[in-house]
mmCIF file of the N, C-alpha and C atoms, coordinates in Angstrom:
data_MODEL
# 
_entry.id   MODEL 
# 
loop_
_atom_site.group_PDB 
_atom_site.id 
_atom_site.type_symbol 
_atom_site.label_atom_id 
_atom_site.label_alt_id 
_atom_site.label_comp_id 
_atom_site.label_asym_id 
_atom_site.label_entity_id 
_atom_site.label_seq_id 
_atom_site.pdbx_PDB_ins_code 
_atom_site.Cartn_x 
_atom_site.Cartn_y 
_atom_site.Cartn_z 
_atom_site.occupancy 
_atom_site.B_iso_or_equiv 
_atom_site.pdbx_formal_charge 
_atom_site.auth_seq_id 
_atom_site.auth_comp_id 
_atom_site.auth_asym_id 
_atom_site.auth_atom_id 
_atom_site.pdbx_PDB_model_num 
ATOM 1   N N  . MET A 1 1  ? 0.818   -1.182  0.000   1.00 0.00 ? 1  MET A N  1 
ATOM 2   C CA . MET A 1 1  ? 0.000   0.000   0.000   1.00 0.00 ? 1  MET A CA 1 
ATOM 3   C C  . MET A 1 1  ? 0.870   1.258   0.000   1.00 0.00 ? 1  MET A C  1 
ATOM 4   N N  . GLU A 1 2  ? 1.914   1.237   0.800   1.00 0.00 ? 2  GLU A N  1 
ATOM 5   C CA . GLU A 1 2  ? 2.787   2.414   0.876   1.00 0.00 ? 2  GLU A CA 1 
ATOM 6   C C  . GLU A 1 2  ? 3.485   2.660   -0.453  1.00 0.00 ? 2  GLU A C  1 
ATOM 7   N N  . TYR A 1 3  ? 3.869   1.588   -1.129  1.00 0.00 ? 3  TYR A N  1 
ATOM 8   C CA . TYR A 1 3  ? 4.534   1.734   -2.424  1.00 0.00 ? 3  TYR A CA 1 
ATOM 9   C C  . TYR A 1 3  ? 3.588   2.358   -3.439  1.00 0.00 ? 3  TYR A C  1 
ATOM 10  N N  . ILE A 1 4  ? 2.360   1.886   -3.465  1.00 0.00 ? 4  ILE A N  1 
ATOM 11  C CA . ILE A 1 4  ? 1.367   2.426   -4.404  1.00 0.00 ? 4  ILE A CA 1 
ATOM 12  C C  . ILE A 1 4  ? 1.122   3.905   -4.115  1.00 0.00 ? 4  ILE A C  1 
ATOM 13  N N  . GLN A 1 5  ? 0.985   4.241   -2.828  1.00 0.00 ? 5  GLN A N  1 
ATOM 14  C CA . GLN A 1 5  ? 0.754   5.626   -2.454  1.00 0.00 ? 5  GLN A CA 1 
ATOM 15  C C  . GLN A 1 5  ? 1.955   6.491   -2.875  1.00 0.00 ? 5  GLN A C  1 
ATOM 16  N N  . ALA A 1 6  ? 3.151   6.009   -2.658  1.00 0.00 ? 6  ALA A N  1 
ATOM 17  C CA . ALA A 1 6  ? 4.351   6.760   -3.037  1.00 0.00 ? 6  ALA A CA 1 
ATOM 18  C C  . ALA A 1 6  ? 4.417   6.958   -4.554  1.00 0.00 ? 6  ALA A C  1 
ATOM 19  N N  . GLN A 1 7  ? 4.076   5.926   -5.318  1.00 0.00 ? 7  GLN A N  1 
ATOM 20  C CA . GLN A 1 7  ? 4.086   6.040   -6.775  1.00 0.00 ? 7  GLN A CA 1 
ATOM 21  C C  . GLN A 1 7  ? 3.045   7.052   -7.262  1.00 0.00 ? 7  GLN A C  1 
ATOM 22  N N  . MET A 1 8  ? 1.862   7.020   -6.664  1.00 0.00 ? 8  MET A N  1 
ATOM 23  C CA . MET A 1 8  ? 0.809   7.955   -7.052  1.00 0.00 ? 8  MET A CA 1 
ATOM 24  C C  . MET A 1 8  ? 1.241   9.392   -6.757  1.00 0.00 ? 8  MET A C  1 
ATOM 25  N N  . LYS A 1 9  ? 1.863   9.604   -5.601  1.00 0.00 ? 9  LYS A N  1 
ATOM 26  C CA . LYS A 1 9  ? 2.330   10.943  -5.250  1.00 0.00 ? 9  LYS A CA 1 
ATOM 27  C C  . LYS A 1 9  ? 3.459   11.392  -6.170  1.00 0.00 ? 9  LYS A C  1 
ATOM 28  N N  . LEU A 1 10 ? 4.366   10.494  -6.483  1.00 0.00 ? 10 LEU A N  1 
ATOM 29  C CA . LEU A 1 10 ? 5.459   10.824  -7.396  1.00 0.00 ? 10 LEU A CA 1 
ATOM 30  C C  . LEU A 1 10 ? 4.919   11.223  -8.764  1.00 0.00 ? 10 LEU A C  1 
ATOM 31  N N  . ASN A 1 11 ? 3.942   10.487  -9.252  1.00 0.00 ? 11 ASN A N  1 
ATOM 32  C CA . ASN A 1 11 ? 3.330   10.833  -10.539 1.00 0.00 ? 11 ASN A CA 1 
ATOM 33  C C  . ASN A 1 11 ? 2.662   12.200  -10.487 1.00 0.00 ? 11 ASN A C  1 
ATOM 34  N N  . ALA A 1 12 ? 1.990   12.513  -9.390  1.00 0.00 ? 12 ALA A N  1 
ATOM 35  C CA . ALA A 1 12 ? 1.332   13.814  -9.255  1.00 0.00 ? 12 ALA A CA 1 
ATOM 36  C C  . ALA A 1 12 ? 2.358   14.935  -9.210  1.00 0.00 ? 12 ALA A C  1 
ATOM 37  N N  . ILE A 1 13 ? 3.462   14.711  -8.508  1.00 0.00 ? 13 ILE A N  1 
ATOM 38  C CA . ILE A 1 13 ? 4.485   15.746  -8.374  1.00 0.00 ? 13 ILE A CA 1 
ATOM 39  C C  . ILE A 1 13 ? 5.213   15.992  -9.682  1.00 0.00 ? 13 ILE A C  1 
ATOM 40  N N  . THR A 1 14 ? 5.495   14.939  -10.418 1.00 0.00 ? 14 THR A N  1 
ATOM 41  C CA . THR A 1 14 ? 6.279   15.078  -11.647 1.00 0.00 ? 14 THR A CA 1 
ATOM 42  C C  . THR A 1 14 ? 5.441   15.451  -12.862 1.00 0.00 ? 14 THR A C  1 
ATOM 43  N N  . CYS A 1 15 ? 4.130   15.432  -12.744 1.00 0.00 ? 15 CYS A N  1 
ATOM 44  C CA . CYS A 1 15 ? 3.260   15.811  -13.859 1.00 0.00 ? 15 CYS A CA 1 
ATOM 45  C C  . CYS A 1 15 ? 3.403   17.312  -14.113 1.00 0.00 ? 15 CYS A C  1 
ATOM 46  N N  . GLN A 1 16 ? 3.719   17.669  -15.322 1.00 0.00 ? 16 GLN A N  1 
ATOM 47  C CA . GLN A 1 16 ? 3.942   19.071  -15.640 1.00 0.00 ? 16 GLN A CA 1 
ATOM 48  C C  . GLN A 1 16 ? 2.744   19.719  -16.330 1.00 0.00 ? 16 GLN A C  1 
ATOM 49  N N  . HIS A 1 17 ? 1.608   19.051  -16.331 1.00 0.00 ? 17 HIS A N  1 
ATOM 50  C CA . HIS A 1 17 ? 0.421   19.572  -16.992 1.00 0.00 ? 17 HIS A CA 1 
ATOM 51  C C  . HIS A 1 17 ? -0.502  20.339  -16.042 1.00 0.00 ? 17 HIS A C  1 
ATOM 52  N N  . HIS A 1 18 ? -0.173  20.358  -14.744 1.00 0.00 ? 18 HIS A N  1 
ATOM 53  C CA . HIS A 1 18 ? -1.050  20.967  -13.761 1.00 0.00 ? 18 HIS A CA 1 
ATOM 54  C C  . HIS A 1 18 ? -0.300  22.021  -12.948 1.00 0.00 ? 18 HIS A C  1 
ATOM 55  N N  . PRO A 1 19 ? -0.992  23.074  -12.544 1.00 0.00 ? 19 PRO A N  1 
ATOM 56  C CA . PRO A 1 19 ? -0.354  24.091  -11.700 1.00 0.00 ? 19 PRO A CA 1 
ATOM 57  C C  . PRO A 1 19 ? -0.083  23.557  -10.292 1.00 0.00 ? 19 PRO A C  1 
ATOM 58  N N  . GLU A 1 20 ? 0.718   24.293  -9.535  1.00 0.00 ? 20 GLU A N  1 
ATOM 59  C CA . GLU A 1 20 ? 1.124   23.879  -8.185  1.00 0.00 ? 20 GLU A CA 1 
ATOM 60  C C  . GLU A 1 20 ? -0.069  23.635  -7.275  1.00 0.00 ? 20 GLU A C  1 
ATOM 61  N N  . GLU A 1 21 ? -1.101  24.469  -7.358  1.00 0.00 ? 21 GLU A N  1 
ATOM 62  C CA . GLU A 1 21 ? -2.284  24.306  -6.514  1.00 0.00 ? 21 GLU A CA 1 
ATOM 63  C C  . GLU A 1 21 ? -2.997  22.985  -6.801  1.00 0.00 ? 21 GLU A C  1 
ATOM 64  N N  . GLU A 1 22 ? -3.045  22.617  -8.051  1.00 0.00 ? 22 GLU A N  1 
ATOM 65  C CA . GLU A 1 22 ? -3.685  21.363  -8.440  1.00 0.00 ? 22 GLU A CA 1 
ATOM 66  C C  . GLU A 1 22 ? -2.892  20.169  -7.911  1.00 0.00 ? 22 GLU A C  1 
ATOM 67  N N  . ILE A 1 23 ? -1.584  20.272  -7.940  1.00 0.00 ? 23 ILE A N  1 
ATOM 68  C CA . ILE A 1 23 ? -0.737  19.190  -7.441  1.00 0.00 ? 23 ILE A CA 1 
ATOM 69  C C  . ILE A 1 23 ? -0.955  19.016  -5.941  1.00 0.00 ? 23 ILE A C  1 
ATOM 70  N N  . GLU A 1 24 ? -0.994  20.112  -5.191  1.00 0.00 ? 24 GLU A N  1 
ATOM 71  C CA . GLU A 1 24 ? -1.224  20.033  -3.751  1.00 0.00 ? 24 GLU A CA 1 
ATOM 72  C C  . GLU A 1 24 ? -2.584  19.426  -3.441  1.00 0.00 ? 24 GLU A C  1 
ATOM 73  N N  . ARG A 1 25 ? -3.610  19.795  -4.202  1.00 0.00 ? 25 ARG A N  1 
ATOM 74  C CA . ARG A 1 25 ? -4.940  19.242  -4.013  1.00 0.00 ? 25 ARG A CA 1 
ATOM 75  C C  . ARG A 1 25 ? -4.932  17.742  -4.319  1.00 0.00 ? 25 ARG A C  1 
ATOM 76  N N  . ARG A 1 26 ? -4.220  17.355  -5.355  1.00 0.00 ? 26 ARG A N  1 
ATOM 77  C CA . ARG A 1 26 ? -4.145  15.941  -5.739  1.00 0.00 ? 26 ARG A CA 1 
ATOM 78  C C  . ARG A 1 26 ? -3.419  15.118  -4.672  1.00 0.00 ? 26 ARG A C  1 
ATOM 79  N N  . LEU A 1 27 ? -2.353  15.663  -4.087  1.00 0.00 ? 27 LEU A N  1 
ATOM 80  C CA . LEU A 1 27 ? -1.636  14.946  -3.031  1.00 0.00 ? 27 LEU A CA 1 
ATOM 81  C C  . LEU A 1 27 ? -2.535  14.719  -1.820  1.00 0.00 ? 27 LEU A C  1 
ATOM 82  N N  . ALA A 1 28 ? -3.313  15.735  -1.471  1.00 0.00 ? 28 ALA A N  1 
ATOM 83  C CA . ALA A 1 28 ? -4.243  15.592  -0.357  1.00 0.00 ? 28 ALA A CA 1 
ATOM 84  C C  . ALA A 1 28 ? -5.309  14.548  -0.685  1.00 0.00 ? 28 ALA A C  1 
ATOM 85  N N  . GLN A 1 29 ? -5.775  14.532  -1.922  1.00 0.00 ? 29 GLN A N  1 
ATOM 86  C CA . GLN A 1 29 ? -6.789  13.568  -2.336  1.00 0.00 ? 29 GLN A CA 1 
ATOM 87  C C  . GLN A 1 29 ? -6.237  12.142  -2.306  1.00 0.00 ? 29 GLN A C  1 
ATOM 88  N N  . ILE A 1 30 ? -4.983  11.972  -2.675  1.00 0.00 ? 30 ILE A N  1 
ATOM 89  C CA . ILE A 1 30 ? -4.351  10.652  -2.632  1.00 0.00 ? 30 ILE A CA 1 
ATOM 90  C C  . ILE A 1 30 ? -4.325  10.143  -1.192  1.00 0.00 ? 30 ILE A C  1 
ATOM 91  N N  . ASP A 1 31 ? -3.964  11.010  -0.240  1.00 0.00 ? 31 ASP A N  1 
ATOM 92  C CA . ASP A 1 31 ? -3.958  10.611  1.168   1.00 0.00 ? 31 ASP A CA 1 
ATOM 93  C C  . ASP A 1 31 ? -5.342  10.183  1.624   1.00 0.00 ? 31 ASP A C  1 
ATOM 94  N N  . THR A 1 32 ? -6.354  10.952  1.250   1.00 0.00 ? 32 THR A N  1 
ATOM 95  C CA . THR A 1 32 ? -7.736  10.632  1.623   1.00 0.00 ? 32 THR A CA 1 
ATOM 96  C C  . THR A 1 32 ? -8.172  9.303   1.007   1.00 0.00 ? 32 THR A C  1 
ATOM 97  N N  . ASP A 1 33 ? -7.882  9.130   -0.261  1.00 0.00 ? 33 ASP A N  1 
ATOM 98  C CA . ASP A 1 33 ? -8.268  7.897   -0.953  1.00 0.00 ? 33 ASP A CA 1 
ATOM 99  C C  . ASP A 1 33 ? -7.599  6.674   -0.331  1.00 0.00 ? 33 ASP A C  1 
ATOM 100 N N  . MET A 1 34 ? -6.321  6.789   -0.002  1.00 0.00 ? 34 MET A N  1 
ATOM 101 C CA . MET A 1 34 ? -5.605  5.651   0.573   1.00 0.00 ? 34 MET A CA 1 
ATOM 102 C C  . MET A 1 34 ? -6.137  5.304   1.964   1.00 0.00 ? 34 MET A C  1 
ATOM 103 N N  . ARG A 1 35 ? -6.506  6.315   2.762   1.00 0.00 ? 35 ARG A N  1 
ATOM 104 C CA . ARG A 1 35 ? -7.105  6.032   4.074   1.00 0.00 ? 35 ARG A CA 1 
ATOM 105 C C  . ARG A 1 35 ? -8.425  5.290   3.905   1.00 0.00 ? 35 ARG A C  1 
ATOM 106 N N  . GLN A 1 36 ? -9.215  5.684   2.901   1.00 0.00 ? 36 GLN A N  1 
ATOM 107 C CA . GLN A 1 36 ? -10.488 5.011   2.662   1.00 0.00 ? 36 GLN A CA 1 
ATOM 108 C C  . GLN A 1 36 ? -10.272 3.569   2.222   1.00 0.00 ? 36 GLN A C  1 
ATOM 109 N N  . VAL A 1 37 ? -9.285  3.330   1.389   1.00 0.00 ? 37 VAL A N  1 
ATOM 110 C CA . VAL A 1 37 ? -8.978  1.967   0.945   1.00 0.00 ? 37 VAL A CA 1 
ATOM 111 C C  . VAL A 1 37 ? -8.516  1.120   2.132   1.00 0.00 ? 37 VAL A C  1 
ATOM 112 N N  . GLU A 1 38 ? -7.647  1.683   2.971   1.00 0.00 ? 38 GLU A N  1 
ATOM 113 C CA . GLU A 1 38 ? -7.183  0.947   4.146   1.00 0.00 ? 38 GLU A CA 1 
ATOM 114 C C  . GLU A 1 38 ? -8.341  0.617   5.080   1.00 0.00 ? 38 GLU A C  1 
ATOM 115 N N  . ASP A 1 39 ? -9.252  1.562   5.281   1.00 0.00 ? 39 ASP A N  1 
ATOM 116 C CA . ASP A 1 39 ? -10.422 1.305   6.128   1.00 0.00 ? 39 ASP A CA 1 
ATOM 117 C C  . ASP A 1 39 ? -11.298 0.211   5.537   1.00 0.00 ? 39 ASP A C  1 
ATOM 118 N N  . ALA A 1 40 ? -11.495 0.251   4.220   1.00 0.00 ? 40 ALA A N  1 
ATOM 119 C CA . ALA A 1 40 ? -12.320 -0.761  3.566   1.00 0.00 ? 40 ALA A CA 1 
ATOM 120 C C  . ALA A 1 40 ? -11.679 -2.144  3.701   1.00 0.00 ? 40 ALA A C  1 
ATOM 121 N N  . LEU A 1 41 ? -10.380 -2.231  3.506   1.00 0.00 ? 41 LEU A N  1 
ATOM 122 C CA . LEU A 1 41 ? -9.686  -3.515  3.646   1.00 0.00 ? 41 LEU A CA 1 
ATOM 123 C C  . LEU A 1 41 ? -9.737  -4.011  5.084   1.00 0.00 ? 41 LEU A C  1 
ATOM 124 N N  . ARG A 1 42 ? -9.541  -3.105  6.036   1.00 0.00 ? 42 ARG A N  1 
ATOM 125 C CA . ARG A 1 42 ? -9.602  -3.485  7.451   1.00 0.00 ? 42 ARG A CA 1 
ATOM 126 C C  . ARG A 1 42 ? -11.001 -4.000  7.800   1.00 0.00 ? 42 ARG A C  1 
ATOM 127 N N  . ASN A 1 43 ? -12.045 -3.309  7.328   1.00 0.00 ? 43 ASN A N  1 
ATOM 128 C CA . ASN A 1 43 ? -13.417 -3.742  7.587   1.00 0.00 ? 43 ASN A CA 1 
ATOM 129 C C  . ASN A 1 43 ? -13.703 -5.100  6.952   1.00 0.00 ? 43 ASN A C  1 
ATOM 130 N N  . ASP A 1 44 ? -13.183 -5.324  5.761   1.00 0.00 ? 44 ASP A N  1 
ATOM 131 C CA . ASP A 1 44 ? -13.379 -6.608  5.093   1.00 0.00 ? 44 ASP A CA 1 
ATOM 132 C C  . ASP A 1 44 ? -12.717 -7.737  5.878   1.00 0.00 ? 44 ASP A C  1 
ATOM 133 N N  . LEU A 1 45 ? -11.494 -7.500  6.326   1.00 0.00 ? 45 LEU A N  1 
ATOM 134 C CA . LEU A 1 45 ? -10.803 -8.525  7.114   1.00 0.00 ? 45 LEU A CA 1 
ATOM 135 C C  . LEU A 1 45 ? -11.524 -8.785  8.431   1.00 0.00 ? 45 LEU A C  1 
ATOM 136 N N  . ALA A 1 46 ? -12.020 -7.743  9.063   1.00 0.00 ? 46 ALA A N  1 
ATOM 137 C CA . ALA A 1 46 ? -12.758 -7.912  10.320  1.00 0.00 ? 46 ALA A CA 1 
ATOM 138 C C  . ALA A 1 46 ? -14.043 -8.700  10.077  1.00 0.00 ? 46 ALA A C  1 
ATOM 139 N N  . PHE A 1 47 ? -14.744 -8.406  8.992   1.00 0.00 ? 47 PHE A N  1 
ATOM 140 C CA . PHE A 1 47 ? -15.978 -9.100  8.660   1.00 0.00 ? 47 PHE A CA 1 
ATOM 141 C C  . PHE A 1 47 ? -15.722 -10.582 8.425   1.00 0.00 ? 47 PHE A C  1 
ATOM 142 N N  . ARG A 1 48 ? -14.607 -10.906 7.798   1.00 0.00 ? 48 ARG A N  1 
ATOM 143 C CA . ARG A 1 48 ? -14.258 -12.297 7.511   1.00 0.00 ? 48 ARG A CA 1 
ATOM 144 C C  . ARG A 1 48 ? -13.656 -13.007 8.724   1.00 0.00 ? 48 ARG A C  1 
ATOM 145 N N  . GLY A 1 49 ? -13.438 -12.263 9.794   1.00 0.00 ? 49 GLY A N  1 
ATOM 146 C CA . GLY A 1 49 ? -12.858 -12.853 10.998  1.00 0.00 ? 49 GLY A CA 1 
ATOM 147 C C  . GLY A 1 49 ? -11.369 -13.076 10.903  1.00 0.00 ? 49 GLY A C  1 
ATOM 148 N N  . LEU A 1 50 ? -10.724 -12.392 9.998   1.00 0.00 ? 50 LEU A N  1 
ATOM 149 C CA . LEU A 1 50 ? -9.286  -12.583 9.778   1.00 0.00 ? 50 LEU A CA 1 
ATOM 150 C C  . LEU A 1 50 ? -8.445  -11.504 10.442  1.00 0.00 ? 50 LEU A C  1 
ATOM 151 N N  . LEU A 1 51 ? -9.072  -10.499 11.001  1.00 0.00 ? 51 LEU A N  1 
ATOM 152 C CA . LEU A 1 51 ? -8.346  -9.404  11.623  1.00 0.00 ? 51 LEU A CA 1 
ATOM 153 C C  . LEU A 1 51 ? -8.342  -9.612  13.122  1.00 0.00 ? 51 LEU A C  1 
ATOM 154 N N  . HIS A 1 52 ? -7.152  -9.716  13.657  1.00 0.00 ? 52 HIS A N  1 
ATOM 155 C CA . HIS A 1 52 ? -7.014  -9.912  15.096  1.00 0.00 ? 52 HIS A CA 1 
ATOM 156 C C  . HIS A 1 52 ? -6.372  -8.666  15.696  1.00 0.00 ? 52 HIS A C  1 
ATOM 157 N N  . PRO A 1 53 ? -6.988  -8.106  16.724  1.00 0.00 ? 53 PRO A N  1 
ATOM 158 C CA . PRO A 1 53 ? -6.459  -6.865  17.308  1.00 0.00 ? 53 PRO A CA 1 
ATOM 159 C C  . PRO A 1 53 ? -5.098  -7.001  17.927  1.00 0.00 ? 53 PRO A C  1 
# 
């Protein structure tokens, strides 16, 4: 997950088609999206009984 997040951020930073404000907004959106994915995966594992605290 961390590798994917790092790659997505690197792509956003190195993209030269967007202004600086757009890049900052995209980085924040990537963080939000990754937290949602992690929550969904955690909930799925808990539902299946595979997540142990």
